[in-house]
N, C-alpha and C positions, 0 to 999 in steps of 0.2 A: 865359903868357896860352896857354892852349888849351881854350880854350871851343870848345865843340861847333859846326859852321858847315857847315850843309847848302846846297850850291850844285848849281844845278841846269841844265845846257847843253840847250837844245830844239835838236834838227836836225830837218832836211827834207831830201826829195831834190834834189839839185843845191848842196847846201851847199858852199860853199869851205871846206876844211879846215883852214887855218890860220886863218880866222878864229875857229875856235873851240880849235886844238891850242895854240895860241899861250898865251892864257888860261889855259887847262887847266895849260900846263906850268908856269907861275908859281903858281896857286892850290890846286894840289894839292901843293905845300909848305907849306902854311898848317898850323900844329898844330891838331889837334882837325877840320880838314877833311874833307868826305867830297864828293866831286865827281860828280857822276851825269850821264852823257850819255845823253840818250833822247831819242826820237821817237814820233811821233804811234802807228804800228803798232808799234815794238817791231821787233827782229830787227835787218836789213843797212839801213845804209845806205850808199850809194855817194857818195863826195865826190872829185871831180876824178880819179877813177880810184882811189883808195884805197877799200877797203870796212870799213867798222866794224860789228862783229858784236856780238850778244848783249845787244843794247839794249834796256832797259826800256819799257813804254808811258808816256807821259806822264800816262795817266789814272790810274797804279798810284801816283803821287808826290802824297801829300798837300799837301806845303806844302814852300816851302824858305824859306833865309832870302837867297839872293841868285840870281837868274835870270839868264842869259846867253843872249840871242838874236843868233847869228851871221847872216852874209849869205850871198850866191853867187848864180849864175844861176837858179836856182831859186826865188828869192825871189817873181817874179810868180804861179807857181803856187801857192807856200803862203800869199799873198797873198788868194788866191781860194779857200783849205780852210778853210771855217767852223768845222769841227771842230777843226784846229791853230790858228786865232787864238782861239778858245775856250779852249782849254787855257792859252795863252800870257796871256791875259787873268786865267784862275784863278788860276793860281800867282803873278803879279805884284800881285794883291790882299794877298796875305800877305806879300809878299817885304818884307826889309829895304831890298833895292837892288835895281832894276830897269835890266838892261845890255843893250846892242846893242855890235855891232862890224858896220861897213862898212852894209850893207843892211840889217841886220838892224833898225836904226831905222826900215825903213817898215812891217816887219811889227808894230813896238810901236805903229807910226802906226796901223798897222788895225785894233788893237786897243781904239785908243781912250786910248791911254797918253801921248800927246804934246802934247795941247790945252794952250796955256798955258806949254808948255815950252821952254828954251832945248835945242839937239840939233845933232849932227851926223851924217856918212854919208858913204861914196865919195863922191869929187869929182862922179863923172857924177851920181848921184842927190840929190848936195846941195839944188838947187833945189826939190824935190817934199816937201822936211819943211814947207815953209809951208801946201801943201794939207793938212796933217793938223793946223794948229791951230800948229807950232810955230816957234820963229824961228832960223834956219839961224845955226849958228856955225862960222867957220872956224878949228876948233881939232884937234888929235889926238885929245884927250879933253874933253869938256864934261858938268861935273856941273851937274845942277838939281835940291837937295834931293835925293829916292833916286832920283832919275834919273841913269843912265851912259852915255853915248853914246861909241861911239869910231869914228873915219875909216874908211879902207878897209884890211882884209887886213891889215896889218902892226900896226895902232895898235892889235889885240889884245895885243899884248905890253904896249904902254903902258898899256891898261885893265886889266889883269891886274895891273901893279905898282901902279896908283892905288889898286885895290879895296884890295890886299894893305896899303897903308901907311894904309886907312882903319880897316880890321877890325883890323889889329894895330899897326905904328907905321912911323913913315919907315925907322927905322935896321932893321929886318926886310926891309922891301920893298928897301933897299938892297943887303940883303945877298943876296936873291933875283936882285937885277940882276947882281951880282958873280956868284953861281954860274954864270947863263947865260954870262956875257961877253957880256951884251947891249949893247955901244958901236958903234953903226951905224957904217961906213965906206961906204957905197955905191960902187961904181965909177963911178957917175954921178950927175949932179944933175938928174935927170929924175924926182922922185919925186912931184911935185906940178904942176899945170897952169901954176902961176906960173913954175916952173924948167924943167920940159920944154921941150924946143924944139918952135915951133909946128907945123912940120909931125906931130911925133909925138903932140903932142896932139890935131891934127885926125884924125890916123888913129885913135886909140884912141875920141877921141869918136863919130865915124862906125861903128864897131864896135859901140857900146854903142845906137845909136838904136832897132834893134828891141825890145832890153830895156825901153827907156825908153817907148816907146809900148805895150806891153803894160803897164806899170804903172801909165800914166795912165788 
């Protein structure tokens, strides 16, 4: 099964690199897949101190089978960029699967793609999903028709494997998981608001207050 598959990952200034390098690492291993990482202006994008260069412009991409929109601290500005949102809406219109990681789901919401859909996001912005007409779901990866949303940052790997199982098969997706030796054993059980110590949850929540205010 080496059917061609066009995958586009749409970047913006201030994107979180693991949001897209996680699914990219998985999906670039699919036979016949062409993964294109692009941005509105093309050229260079800085993501948490790393620079990704020689990016094509989103407007130069006619269509894709899979669209992935990551998140990050630049999400607020990207939500207000009408041209970027228009490109997301245009590419999503013809895609077989429309996907997001972390706060990328809010960008899908801004493009009007979450209405009546079940979706997830980073735990901080999870409550905002309802404002876009979505039903918030507390899961790592949420499927609703052709819409696939992932929770925060590290869930991008889960999303990539989930898509691989859908477009190929479960056995191949499991092979990719084994290839990546993806068997999480974090040193702390603090990866969700439910398991993190209360003081850690409160500290991180307060750090995101300005971001949430801007998004609202």
